Structures are given as C-alpha cells and as structure tokens.
N, C-alpha and C positions, 0 to 999 in steps of 0.2 A: 363464032359464038363464044369461044373462050376469051377472046379479046374483049368482047362486050361485057362478059362477066367480070373480067379483070378490071375494066374501067368502072363498072358499077361498084365493085368492092372498094376500089380506090376512093370513089366519091363518098361511099359510106364511111370509110376510114377517116377521111377529111372532116366529114360531118361530126363524127364521134369526137375527133380531136378538138374541133371547135367548141362543141358542147362541154367537153372536159375543161378546156381553158376557161370557158365562161363560168363553170361551177367553181373552179379553183380561184378565179378572180373574185367572185362573189364571196366565197368563204374567207379569203384573205381580207377583203374589205370589211366584212362583218367582224373578223378578229381584231382588226385595227380599230374599228369603231368601239368595240368592247373594251380594248385596252385604253383608249382615250377617255372613255367615260369612267373607267376605274381609277384613272389618275387622281381626280379630286379626292376620292375616298382615301387613297394612299397618302396624299398630301395632308389630309386631316389627321390621319393616324400618326404620321411622322411628326407633325406639329405637336400633337398631344404628347408623344414620347419626348420631344425636345423640352416641353414645359416640365414634365416630370423630372428629366435630367437636371434642368436648371434649378428646380426646387431642391433636389437632393444635393447638388453642389453647394447651394446656399446654406442648407442645414449643416453640411460638412464643414463649411468655413466658420459658421457660428460655433460649432462644437470645438473646432481647433482653437478659436479665439478664447473660448471659455477655458480650455486646457492650459493655454499660455498664462492666463490670469491666475488660475489655480496653482500652477507651478511656481509663479512668482510669489504668491502668498505663502506656499509651503517653504520656499527658500528663505523667506524673511522670518518665518516662525521657527525654523529648525534651531537656530542658535538659542532662542529664548526657551524652547522646549528642552533642549539639552541642559541648559543652566538650571531650569526648574527641576529636572529629574536628577540633578546631582552629578551630571557627567563632567568630563574634563572641561575646564574653562579655557577660553582663548585669552583672557586677560592675565597679564603677568602679575605675579605676587598673590594669586588667590589660592 
C-alpha cells in the first residue's frame, strides 16, 4: 500500500512539475512577446532623442561660428577704439 501511495505521489509530482514548466514557458513567451512589441516604441523614442541631440549640436555650432565672427570684429575694432579714446598709439611719432 505504501508503495502504491509513493508511486501515486511521484506521478502527482511529475504532473505538477510538467504544469509548472508549461506555466513558466508560457510566461517567458509572453514576456518575450511583450519585449518585442515594446522595441518599436523604444526605437521611436530613441530616434526622437537623436533628432533633438542633432538640433542642439547644430545650434551649438551656429553659436560657436557667431562667436568666432564677433571675436574677429572685436579684434579689428580694438585698435580703432583705443585710438579714438586717446589711448597709447601703436604708430611711431604720435
């Protein structure tokens, strides 16, 4: 009688293990499908962030170019401003 109960318990254990494996497999498949369907949304968000980054880089480059131009103008105007304000002149004999 104990041997029969033992065999029945073993069968029940195998049945439960099989059901558990089935449930785990189903859950994993669902998770994978969910991750795969979420990928396009992540790609769209990533692409949007890349566009924003590219726009910010372009704006930064334009600002840097403007600063270079302004620096050049200031450097050209400094001698003239110094002369007009009566500062020391670079020309000999003045």
